[in-house]
N, C-alpha and C positions, 0 to 999 in steps of 0.2 A: 612281468607281473603274473603271478599264478592265479588263475581263476577257477571257478567251479569246483573248489575243493569240497569233497563230500562231508556230510555230517559225521560219518563214521571216522574219517580222518581227523576231524576237529575234536571229536570226543576222545581220540587216542592221545591227544597232546598231553593230557594229564599224566599219562604213563610214560612219557618220553624220557624221563630221568631214570627209569627202572633199568636194571642190567639186562643184558641179553640172556634169555632163558633157555637157550639151546644147550648143546653138549659141552660148551666151553664157557668160561666166565667172561664177562664184558671186558673189552680191551680198553686201554687208556684212551680217553676221548680225544687226546691230542693226536693220535694216530688211528686212522680208520683203514683197516686192511680190506682190499678188494682183490678177488681172485681173477686170474686170466688163464684159461684152460685151452691150450693149443698144442699141435704137434711140433714140439721144439726139436725133436729128432725124428728120423725116418724119412721116407721118400718125399713127403709133402712139406717138410720143414722150410724149404727155400721160399715158397710162396705163401704158405699157410701158417707159418710159425713166427719168425722174427718180425716180418712186416706188420702183422697184426699187433704183436706186443708193442712195437714202437709207436703204432697209431694210438694205442691206449696210453702209453707213457707220455707221449707229447701232450695229450689233453691233461693228464694228471699234473705234469710239470706246470702247465699254464694255470690250472685250477689252484694249485698250491701257491704259485707266485702271486695270484690275485687275492690271496688271503685265506685260501682253504674254505671250509664250510663254516660260514660266519655264525649260523645259528647254533653251532656246536663249539663255539669259542675259538673259531679259526682252525679247527682240526685239519690236519694234513692227511691226504690220501697216500696209501702205500700199495703198490701193485705187487701181488704175490703170485708167482707163476707156477703153473702145473703143466706137465708134459703128458699128452695123450699118446704120444708115439704114433698117432694115426690109428690106434687100436681101441676098441670099445672097452676091453678089460682094464687097460692101463688108464683110460679116461675115467672110468668109474672109480678106480682106486685113488686117483689124484683128486677127483671131486670130493671124495670122502675125507681125504687128508686136508684139503683146503678148508672144509667146513669144520671138522671136528678137532683138528690140531692147530690150524693157523687162525681160526676164528674170524674168517672173512664175513663181511656183512652182505656180500653179493658176489656172484661169479659171472664173468663175461666170457663168451666164446661160442663155439669151438671150431669154426670154419668148416669142418667136415660133418655132414649130417649123420654119418655112420657112427661118430663118437658123441655127437650132440644129443641124439635121441635117447640113448641109454643113460647118459650123464644127467639128463634132465629129470629122470625118475629119482635119482639120488637127491638132487636139489629139492624136489617136491617132498620127499620123505622127511627131509630136515627142515622144511619150510623156510628155505633161503632163496631169495630171488636169483634167477638165472636169466641174464640178459643176453640175447642171441642176435648179434648184429651182422652175422656173416655166414651162417648155415642156412641154406635156402629151402630146404624141404618143408612144405606146408604142414606136414605131419607133426612137426615140432609143436605147433599151436593148434592142431586139430583134435587133441586128446583131452581137452578140458582141464588142463593142469593150471593151478592158481598161482604158481610161483615162477612161471616161464613167460618171458616177454620178448617177442621176436620183433626187432626193429627194422629188419630188411624185408623187402617184398619177396615173394616166393618163386621157386623155380617153376611151379605149376602155372603161375600167372605169366612168368616170362616166356615159358614154352608156348602157351596159347597165343600170346601177343606176337611172338616170333612168326608163327605160322600164319596168323591173320594178316600181319604186315606183308609177308612174302606173297600171299595170295593177292592182296591189294596192289602189289607191284608187278603182277602178271605171272607169277610162278605157277606152273601146272604139274611139275614132277619134282620129286625130291629123293634124296638118299640120306640116311641117318647113320653116323658112326660115333660110337662112344667108347671110352675105356672100360675094361671089364672089372669094374668095382661097383659098390652099391650106388654111389651117387650117379654113375653112368647109367645104370638101369633105371633110376628114378627120372633122369632127364629124358632118356629114350621113351619112357612111357608117356611123359608130358608132351613131347613132340608128336608121338604117334596119335595121341588123343586129339591134338590140334589139327593134324593132317586129316584125320577122319572127319572131324567137324567141318573143316573148310573145303573138303572135297578135292584135295590135292592127291595125285597118284603117287604112292610110295613105291619106288622101284626096288629099294633094298634097305635093310636095316641090320647092322652087324656091329660086333665089338672088336676092339683091338687090344693087345696086351698093354696095360697101363704103363709098365716100366720098359717098354720096347725102345730100342735105339734106331731100328730100321723099319720104316713105314711104307716100304715099296709095295708090298702086297695090298695094304689098305688103299693106297692111292690108285693102284691099277684097278681094283675092284670098283671104286667109285667112277673112275674114268670109263670103264666098260659099261656101266649103267647109264652114263651120260645124262645126269639130271640137270634141271634148271637151277636147283638150289641144293647145296651140300650143307646139311645141318651137322655140324661137327663139334663135339665137346672135347676140351683139352684139360690137361692138368699140368704138372711141371714139365711134361714132354711136349707141350704144345709148340714151342719154338722149333723143335726138330721136325715135327710133322709139317708145319707150314713151310719151312726152308726146303724140305725134300720135295714137297709139291711143286715149288718154284723150280727146283733143279730138274724135275721131270717134265716141266713145261705144262703141267695140267692146271686148269682153272675151270670151274663149272660154267655153264652157259650164262647164268645171271650173277651168282655170287655165293660166298660162304657165310653162314650164319652160326654164331655161337652164343653162349650165355655164361655168366659167372666170370671168374678171374683168370681162367686158363689162358685164353687168348686176349684178355682185356687188361692186363697189368703192365706196370713198368718193367717188371721182370721179363715178360714176353717181348716187349718192344726192344729192350736192351739186348736180349739174346737173338731175336730174329732180325732186327733192323727195320727201319721205317719202310724201306722198299718192299719188304715182305709183309709187314703189318698192314700197309695202306690198302684200303678197300674192304677189309674184313668188317662184317656187321657183328656187333657185340651188344647183347641185352643185359642190363644191370639195373640198379636203382638210382644211378647218378652218372653224369658225364662231366669231366672237368671243364669242357667247353660247351656251354649251354646258355639258355636265356636266364638261368638263375643268377642272382646277384652275388657271385662268389668273388671275393677280392683277390686280386693278383698277389697281394702280400701273403694271404693265407696259403694259396697254392705254392708260392715260393718257399715259405717256411715249412710247409708239410713235406715238400720234396727234399729240402735240405735235411730235415730231421729224420725222415723215414727211409729216404732213398726211393720212394714211390711217388708217382703222381697221385693227386687227390682223386681217386677213383677205385674201381676194383673191389668195392665194399670195404676198403681201408677207410674211405670217407665215412661210412656208416659206423665203423668201429670207433673212430675219433669222435664223431657226433654223439654216439651213444654213451661214451664216457662222460661227456659234459652233461648229458641228460641224467645220468646217475647222480652227478653232483647236485643238479637241480632238485632231484627227488630227495636226496639227503637233506637239502636245505628246507624243502617243503615239509618233510616228515619231522625234522628237528630231532632225529633219533637214530641210533645205530642198531635198534632192534630190527632184525630182518623182517619180522611180521609187519611192523609198522611201515617199513620201507616198501614192502610189497603192496600193502593196502594203499599207500600213497600213489604208487605207479598205476594201480588199477583204477583209481577214482579221480585223478587230477588231470585237468587239461592244462598243459604247460604252454605258455604263450610268449615268454620272454627268452627268445633264442638268439637275440642279437649278439654277435661276437662269440657265440658258442656253437649251437647246433642249427642256428637259423639259416645258415647258408644252404641247407638241404631241405628243411621242413618249415612250413609257415607256422605251424603249431604242432603239439604232440599230445595224442591221447591213445589209449589202448581199448580195443573192443573186448567183448566178453571172452574171447579166446585167448587174449593176451597178445594180439597182433596189432602192430602200429597202424592206425587208421590212415595216416598220411603217407605211408610208404609208397613210393612211385615206381613205375616201370619206365625205363628210358632205353630206347633203341639208339645206339650210337654207331659211328663208323670211324675207323682209323683213317684220318685225312692228313696227309703231310706230317705224319708222326704224332698227331694229336687225336685224342678220343673226343669226337665232336657229336653232340646230340643231333639226330635227324628226325626223331619222332618221340613224343607227340608234338603237335604243332606249337603248343604254347611253351615248350621247352627247347625247340629246335634252334640251333645256332647256324646251321648251314643246310643247303639242299643235299640230299643223298646223291651220290654218283651211282647210277643203276641203269642197266646192268653194269657190273664192274668189268672194266677191260681186263683181258688176260695178261699174264706176266709179260708176254712179248709184244703186246699191243699198247703199251704205255710209253709216253714220251716225257714223263716227269711224275711228280707226286700226284696222288689222287686228291683233288680239292673240289668241294661243292661250292656253289654260289652262296655267300653269306646271307643270312636272314636277319632283317632288322625287326626286332620285336617292339611293338607299341602297346603297352599294357598299363593298366592302373593298379595292378597288383604289386606285391613286393617282389615278384619274379621279374627281373629286368635284364637288360642287355649286360654283357660282360663289362667289367670295370675298364674305363678308358685309360690310355697311357698317362694322361695328366693325373687322374685320381690315384693310379698306381704310384706315381712319383710323390704325390702329397702324402701317401701312406708309407713311403719308404723310410728306412732307418735314418737316412741323412736328414730328411725334413722333420721326422719325429724328434730326433735328438735336438735340433735347433728349436722346435716349437715347445719342447718341454724343459728348456734350459733356464728359463727365467726364474727369478726368486718366487714369483707368483705361482708358477706351475709346480715348482719344487715344494712349496708349502701345501698345495692341494694334494700332491702325491703323498706327502707325509700324513695329511688328514685322512686320506683314503685308507691308510694302513693303521689308523688309530681307532680302536674299538671304544664305543661309548657304553657305559654301564647304565642300562635303562631300568634296572630293578627298582630304583627309587621312584620311578614314575608309574610303575605297574599298578593298575586298578581295574575293577570290574566296570564294564560299560552298562548302558550306553553313555556316550561321551558328549561333551559340549566343546566345540573347537571354534576359535576365533581366527579370522584372517584379515590381514592388513595389506593392501595392495594399491597399485596405481589405478586411476580411473579409466573409463572406456574411451578416452579422447583419441586413441590410436588403435590400429588393428591388433597390435601385440597385446596391449592391455585388455582389450575386450575379449580376445581369444582366451587369455589367461583367466579372466573373470568368469566367462561362461563355462569354461571347463571345470573350474573348481566348484562352482555353484551346482552344476549338473551332477558331478560326482558326489558332492555332499548330499544331494537329494537321494541319490542311489543308496548311500550308506544309511540314510534315515529309513528308507524302505526296508533295508536289510536288518534294521534294529541295532546297528553299530553306533550311530549317532542319535542322540536324544532329540535333536531339532536341527533345522538347516543351519549351516555355518553362520556365525556372527560375522558380519562383514563391514569393514570401513575402507573407503576408497578415497584417494587424493593423489595429486601430483606434487604436493608440497611437503618437503621433508619435515618441516616444523609441525605441520598439521598431523603428520604420521606419528610423531612423538606423542602428541596429545591423544591420538586414537589408541595407541598402545597403552598409555597410562590409564585410559578408561577401561581397557580390557583387563588390566591387572586388578583393578578394583572389582570387576565382575567375577574374577577368579575362574576363568574357563579351564578345562583340563589341559589344553595345549593351545599354542598360538603359532600360526603359520604367517611369516612375514616376507614380503618382497621389499627389502630395504631400498629406500629412495635416496639414501645418502650413506656412503661407506663410513664416514666419521659420525654423522649426525645421529644415526640410529643406535650407536653402540651403547650409550649409557642407559637408555630406557630398556633395551633388550637385556642388559645385565641385571636390571632391576627385576624383570620378569623371572629370570633364572633364579635370582636370590629368593623370590617368592615361591619357588618350587614349581614353577610352570615351565614345562619344556618348550623351547622355541625352535622352530624349524625354519631355516632361511631358505627361501625359494627364489632362484633367479638372480640374486645378488649377494655379495658378501658384506661383512662389516670389518672394522678393525678389531684385532684381538680374537680370542677364542671363547668368549662368553656367550655361547649358543650351544644347542644340543647337537644338531646336525644341519648340513646344508646339502640340498639336492640341486645339481646344475651340471653344465659342462664346464670345462676349463676355458675361461674367457680368453686367456692369452693364446692358448693352443689353437682355438677355432679361428681367431682373428689373424694369427700369424699365417696359418695355412691358407686362408682366403687371400691374404696379401701375396704370398708366393704364387698362388694360383693365378691371380691377376697378372703378375709380372710375367709368368710363363705364357699365358694367353697372348700377351703383348709382344712376345719375342724378346723380352728383357729391356725394351726401350720404348719411350713415348711419354706423353703428358697425361697426368692423372689428377682427378678431382677427388677430394676426400670429404665425405659427409659423416657427421657425428650426431648423436642423439641429444640427451639432456646433460649439460655440463655438471660435473661433480658426482654423477652416479657411477658406481663401481664399474658397471659394464661399459659405459661410454668411454671412460678414461682408459681402462685396461685394453679394450678393443683398439682404440686409436693408437696407443703406444705399441701394441703388438703388430698392427698392420704397418705402421711406419718403420718398425724394426725390420720387418720382412722386406718391404720395398727398398729400404736403404742398402740391401745386399745387391741391388741391381743398379750400377752406376748410370745406366742409360735411362733410368726412370726419373722424371721431374714432377714434383708436386706443385701444381700451379694454383691451387685454391683449396682451402680447408674451411668448412662451414658447419655450424651446429644447426640442425633443422628439426629438432624436437621429436624425432621419430614420426614425422607427419608428412604425408604424401604431398599435400598442397604446398606446404612450406618448401619442401625440397624441390618441387617443380618450379616454383617461383625463383628460387635461388639459382637453380640450374640454368634457367633462361637468362638470368643476368650474367652468369659466368660465361655462357656461350657467346653472348654479345661482346664480352671483353676478350675471349680466347676462342677464336673460331676453330682452332685445331685441338681437339680433345681425343685422346686414344683410349682412356680407361677411366672408370668410375668405381671407387671403393666406398662402400657404405656400411657404417657400424649400426645396422638396422635396415632390413630390406625394404621397409616402407619408403625410405629415402632413395633407394635404387629404383623403385617403381616410379617415384616422382620424377627422377632424372630421366628415366626411359620415356615417360610420357612427354617430357619437354622435347626430346629428340624426335619423337614421332610427330608431335604437333608442328615442328619446324621442318618436317620432311628431310631431316639430316640423317646420314648413315650413322647408325648407333655405334658407340664404342664397345669395348669389352667391359664386362661388369664382374664385380666380386662383392660379396656382402656377408654379413652375419645375419642369418634368417632370410628366408625367401618367401615373400607374400604370394598368395594365390594369384593376384593380379599380374605379378611379374612372370609367374609360370605361364599364365595365359598368353602374355605378349611374347614370351620366349618361344612358345610353340608356333605362334602366328608369324613372327619375324625372324625366327632362327637365331636368337641371340646366342653369343658365346659367353658363358658365365661360370662362376664357381660360387656355390653357396655353402656356408658353414652354419648349420642350424644351432640355435639356442631356443628350442621350441617353447612357446608360451603354454602349450598344453601339458608341459611338465607339472603344472599346478595340481593335476590329478594325482601325480605320484608324490608330491609334497604332502598333500592331505593324507594319502595312504601311509606315508612315513610317520605322520603324527599318530595315526591309529596304531601302527606297529609298535611305536615307543610306548604308548599307553597300555599295550598288551604285553609289554616286557620283552619284546623281541629285540635282539641285539642289532645295532646299527653301527656304522662307522661315522667318523666326524664329517667326512665328505662322501657323498654317494654320487657316482657318475651317472648322468642321465642315460648314457649309452648302455648301461647295464640294465636299464628298466624299460626302454621303449625303442621301437623302430622309428626311423626318421630323424635320429639325432647325429648321424654320421654325415660328413661333408659329401657333396655330390656336385656334378657339373651338368652341362647341357646334353651330355650323352645319355643321361639316365635321370629323368626328373618327372615324367608323366605319372609315375606311381604315386607321387605326393600331391598332385593337382586334384582339387575337389571341385568339379564343374558345377555342382549344385550351389556352391557358396560364392560370395562376391569377392571383389579384389582385395578387400581389407583383411580377410581371414589369413592367418599365418599357419600353414600346415606343420605337422600332420594333425589329423583329428584324433583325439584320445577319448572322446565320448561320442554318442550317436550323433549323426549329422543333423537330425531334427532339432537337437538342443542348440546347435549353432544357428540354425534357421530361426528358431524362436528367440535367440539372443541378438538378432539383428543382422545376421550374415547372409540372408537369403539373396540369391542373385535375381535382380529385377529384369 
């Protein structure tokens, strides 16, 4: 969800259909051209050309496959390449061509600061956004340019952090060596400034020939100075320099420290080998192995597509391409001026599955510099780039001082660090979660007719022009009552967000609300709403078949209907916001079976009979468990999504079946009830899997070290369902099904290796995370922990 959109950007919406007023005519809105300006030929092409192009292209392929830019009719992005040749003159000429001849809406690049700086002046003159995800010089955004957006942290910051870190680790003397080109001089200056600030003795600082093949003289000069730390910058020749240092048997007293991609890329690792890379300290804006919640699937896909590990600012290049797509979506325009204004004034918060692996949110300061860009100090350990600083991102202890080449008896490896955090930055994905996100499991989870229909709806655009009207609006909501934690979380969330929209002048009054757990009563409630003629109705259907006819009547009356959390039969609704019921339940079933080692006795709990979610979840979980011949279902119970009911039924099942190895619950309230039964009986708990994970279960999981898998269908989705109603009334395009995973964090499956980020200690056991409005609203709504 994009928040804090400026008044200026909103006022510009009226002009979004106007053609691009630059030096070329507007392009076909079905194709949006985006420039990529890099050294595709020349000495730096190997590390600064194709790998960056592939990083952009991978993101573009994914964006297009996901439907393109929905606000612009599903327009597809096309990457148009420009070759700087590593030279300023060529870069300027190509920037001019991309803008004036190709008609790109933005340009991304250009890896080398020496070509990025002059090219940025050309972009500024033409008022076309220039997104810089991999050129490190802070001068890029220190000049007050309005059309330049630097998404990577700067070499000046990296240099200062390098030296401060080395000083904190005991370094007292240093030598600096850099290649003899502009970037080398900039890094040398940054390191020198840091050394002076920290009071480290600089023994020597000199350059080497950037295109050299023999680095004997450079290595001997450093060896003669005998520093604690060797600050060394590399380019495409970095592998040769490191290998020759090893051949000559020289390693500084404490270690070698670098920054940027020269010593930090897959290219370097492949050319130099892990035995040479191990121990080197590299400063960048990201490390593939860190406390960030980066899926193993993304890292594997990125490596397969680009040939590079997810690092070396290739990560930022990929993430920035997704960010550009979000900016196009928010601007709803191909006008570069509107796009630039959107980047300047918007705080982007919906990064899940896009750029969220790297940044919690995105906003730019007055210089055009990304406010959330981080500095990460990493170390090559056993052939992997592992974060060792700062503490909240570190995945392993640093090995320091680094043993010399001849003093090692194996790979360099620091002790792993277990992160316990309540933020979205969490421990690396477990092997189980990597398996659940694998192609094998995804294919099975999405193979059902149910999932195939959802995938088709996700690709189906809805014409909302018939509903477009001026606000403020009146919106009615029909949902279950607060007799369980899921329903109350849903109700509090939608009410609180409705109040927020009233304050913002978007709604004319608080949402009209009808609550019940009876499908027949819900039909009557919706009929009453139709008589009142609200601008839109948000419905949590309590019966897949029962609700169909009355919802069709609302549609026929010209009222858009947004299905939230459940589906109905047929397609007589406007849009549905949810997760794929079959997929989440199938994955939780596979997860339980894997936790159990593929065999054992399982108890299955279901919610309310006849409800779409209940029946689909149960069918999917049983399908998954049936793939494991060693799994035996010993009891199946409906427990009304109620903790007390599930506890009582679990106690009866335990009396009849003393040996229970796993519990699957189509609603985490029932998993919590089952867990409480085991705790009260002082019996060793089984493995658990569930759709949705209550706050209370997370509390017990932390206390008793439960092994579990949770597949969220978060009730706080109601916020996004209400927002979808507003979007439709404002004429914004939507698809027939909108995946909750594209709207909010906390909708992806997780297990006991990574769950504290979703636990809300201020709230009681009944609350179902994550929170989508302020915690005080949930406290006021009855969730305060006593």
